[in-house]
C-alpha positions, -999 to 999 in steps of 0.1 A, spaced: 430 -485 7 431 -523 -1 455 -541 -21 442 -575 -38 478 -592 -37 491 -617 -34 478 -643 -53 504 -666 -63 486 -690 -89 479 -657 -111 507 -629 -112 498 -595 -95 496 -570 -116 524 -547 -118 506 -516 -104 496 -537 -72 534 -541 -70 540 -507 -71 517 -499 -44 524 -525 -21 544 -522 13 580 -534 7 595 -557 37 628 -544 49 650 -559 76 674 -534 66 658 -499 69 690 -483 49 682 -504 17 672 -483 -11 663 -492 -45 679 -478 -77 658 -494 -102 638 -475 -127 644 -462 -163 616 -467 -180 630 -477 -211 629 -512 -202 612 -529 -176 621 -530 -141 621 -562 -126 589 -570 -106 608 -582 -76 626 -549 -76 591 -528 -80 578 -548 -53 610 -537 -28 604 -501 -38 589 -474 -15 552 -465 -26 544 -430 -30 514 -420 -8 489 -393 -19 491 -360 -6 471 -323 -14 464 -322 -50 449 -293 -71 420 -297 -98 442 -292 -127 479 -284 -129 506 -283 -157 543 -281 -150 561 -266 -180 599 -266 -184 620 -234 -183 632 -243 -215 618 -263 -241 644 -264 -270 656 -297 -260 653 -315 -293 685 -333 -293 687 -345 -259 667 -375 -272 679 -383 -307 713 -380 -293 710 -403 -263 681 -422 -257 644 -420 -240 654 -420 -203 681 -397 -207 656 -369 -224 632 -373 -199 658 -369 -167 668 -336 -188 629 -326 -191 619 -330 -155 649 -309 -141 634 -282 -163 601 -288 -151 610 -288 -115 623 -261 -92 650 -249 -93 640 -256 -128 674 -262 -142 681 -266 -180 707 -295 -189 722 -284 -223 724 -314 -248 759 -318 -245 761 -325 -211 733 -347 -213 753 -364 -240 784 -366 -220 767 -380 -187 748 -407 -208 787 -418 -224 798 -415 -186 771 -439 -174 776 -463 -202 761 -498 -191 760 -488 -153 728 -486 -130 710 -457 -147 691 -448 -119 720 -453 -89 743 -431 -113 716 -401 -112 715 -404 -75 753 -402 -71 771 -383 -102 740 -366 -120 743 -340 -147 775 -320 -137 781 -283 -150 790 -249 -136 808 -265 -108 774 -285 -92 757 -318 -96 720 -320 -105 712 -355 -88 679 -372 -85 662 -378 -49 652 -409 -40 625 -432 -63 594 -440 -50 566 -465 -71 536 -446 -81 504 -469 -87 497 -450 -119 460 -469 -120 449 -444 -91 443 -411 -100 443 -395 -64 479 -408 -60 495 -402 -95 481 -365 -95 497 -358 -62 526 -371 -73 528 -345 -105 514 -319 -85 537 -323 -57 570 -333 -68 569 -327 -103 570 -351 -138 562 -389 -127 589 -409 -152 566 -438 -170 576 -464 -185 555 -470 -219 551 -491 -249 558 -466 -277 551 -488 -308 516 -474 -316 521 -436 -313 524 -428 -351 501 -455 -362 469 -472 -342 462 -440 -320 437 -412 -329 460 -380 -332 498 -384 -335 527 -374 -314 548 -352 -336 583 -352 -326 600 -318 -313 568 -303 -318 544 -295 -288 505 -292 -287 498 -328 -298 469 -350 -287 460 -384 -288 434 -409 -278 424 -447 -283 459 -459 -278 457 -498 -276 471 -522 -252 506 -532 -262 528 -554 -238 561 -541 -249 576 -515 -225 605 -503 -245 603 -461 -239 607 -439 -210 581 -408 -210 571 -383 -183 537 -371 -172 542 -332 -160 503 -321 -158 466 -334 -155 430 -323 -156 399 -325 -179 406 -320 -217 395 -283 -215 414 -272 -182 446 -288 -198 438 -269 -234 436 -238 -212 470 -248 -193 487 -251 -227 474 -218 -239 488 -201 -210 522 -207 -224 512 -198 -261 505 -232 -276 476 -241 -290 466 -280 -289 456 -296 -321 427 -318 -307 413 -345 -324 378 -352 -334 362 -375 -308 388 -367 -279 375 -378 -244 366 -343 -221 373 -364 -191 405 -367 -172 438 -366 -193 474 -362 -186 501 -337 -203 528 -358 -215 563 -355 -225 580 -380 -252 600 -379 -283 609 -342 -271 576 -327 -273 546 -320 -249 513 -332 -256 482 -345 -242 469 -380 -235 431 -393 -221 435 -414 -194 427 -447 -210 454 -444 -233 479 -436 -206 468 -467 -188 469 -488 -219 506 -478 -226 519 -472 -192 539 -501 -172 556 -486 -142 556 -451 -129 581 -433 -104 586 -400 -89 618 -383 -76 615 -367 -46 627 -342 -50 631 -343 -90 663 -325 -83 691 -325 -55 719 -297 -62 751 -305 -48 784 -283 -48 815 -298 -65 846 -299 -47 876 -277 -58 
């Protein structure tokens, strides 16, 4: 694999920053940057450990143990809803109740969100549910992105969400699973945290949704090639690859998604 950066006179694309190997004189240095709800600084994106592709299946869908998480995003913000969603999808598949999500968000306050999830996490029933180490993911490379989803669970992405109910073909229905959309326009303002939890061609993903007794509302003209299952606004639907590329400005894998720690006393 080759990268085109650095260029200096022209900004390096953020996807190439995410894919580049960082210089780390201190091997113990760890980066606690991603939230997705607002852009990670370029220098911190470049300092993150890039995810390396591994084995991958032809199609895949991680489905949460509980889909009734509607109040998570309405009472807090997209980044906390995404964290609760990811923990319900990836082993050991833990459902974090809305009141725990709300309490954790309030306790974190204006602190570094990612650091808080690595050190405090969601706490309930005598256990803390933390995030593993964050690895930047080159979302423009399907082999890398699909491998991260398949091997490590939902990939956190930062997106420009302004056009989800206006410019695209097909609309996100907040709180209702089974939507599909394409033709999402490019938008330079990253302002929302979402999650990619599956991939495959359109027919494969529709079939995987049907295994969970969910019919997908496919708009006319939807591309039939590579698509992604996405969680946003407390709902799971499908976007085509080009729409995902147009809306996404960073992507992160947590390895692992969930670290379980017993609380003392």
